[in-house]
C-alpha positions in Angstrom: 0.0 0.0 0.0 1.1 3.5 -0.7 1.4 6.4 1.8 -1.5 8.1 0.1 -3.7 5.0 0.7 -2.8 5.0 4.4 -3.7 8.7 4.6 -7.1 8.1 2.9 -7.9 5.2 5.3 -7.0 7.4 8.3 -9.1 10.2 7.0 -12.1 7.9 6.5 -11.7 6.6 10.1 -11.7 10.3 11.3 -14.9 10.9 9.4 -16.5 7.8 10.9 -15.3 8.9 14.4 -16.8 12.3 14.0 -20.1 10.8 12.9 -20.2 8.3 15.8 -22.7 8.9 18.5 -21.4 6.3 20.8 -18.2 7.0 22.7 -16.8 3.5 22.4 -17.4 3.6 18.6 -15.6 6.9 18.4 -12.7 5.5 20.4 -12.5 2.5 18.1 -12.3 4.7 14.9 -9.7 7.0 16.5 -7.6 4.0 17.5 -7.7 2.9 13.8 -6.6 6.4 12.8 -3.5 5.9 15.0 -2.8 2.5 13.4 -3.1 3.8 9.9 -0.8 6.7 10.8 1.7 4.3 12.3 1.7 2.3 9.1 2.2 5.4 7.1 5.1 6.5 9.2 6.7 3.1 8.9 6.3 3.2 5.1 7.9 6.7 5.0 10.8 5.7 7.2 11.6 2.5 5.2 14.3 3.0 2.6 13.2 2.5 -0.9 14.6 -0.8 -2.2 16.0 -1.0 -5.7 13.7 -3.6 -7.3 16.1 -4.2 -10.1 18.4 -5.9 -7.7 15.8 -8.3 -6.2 16.7 -12.0 -6.3 13.6 -12.8 -8.4 14.7 -10.5 -11.2 18.3 -11.7 -11.1 17.5 -15.4 -11.1 16.6 -15.8 -14.8 19.8 -13.9 -15.8 21.9 -16.3 -13.7 20.2 -19.3 -15.2 20.8 -18.0 -18.7 24.5 -17.6 -18.0 25.0 -20.9 -16.4 
């Protein structure tokens, strides 16, 4: 999932929390907001991996050489 998808999910949960009449429902949605934000932060903090160097992409080349 992309950072933008995490943000959209968090925004949706915020809207649902604002619309909730029940305090426990509101707390549930706000807890989900925190989880989506944590996932977003982990994604942002993770270094971007060069997919051209992944073992799956190198494997056919190695077989062709051998």
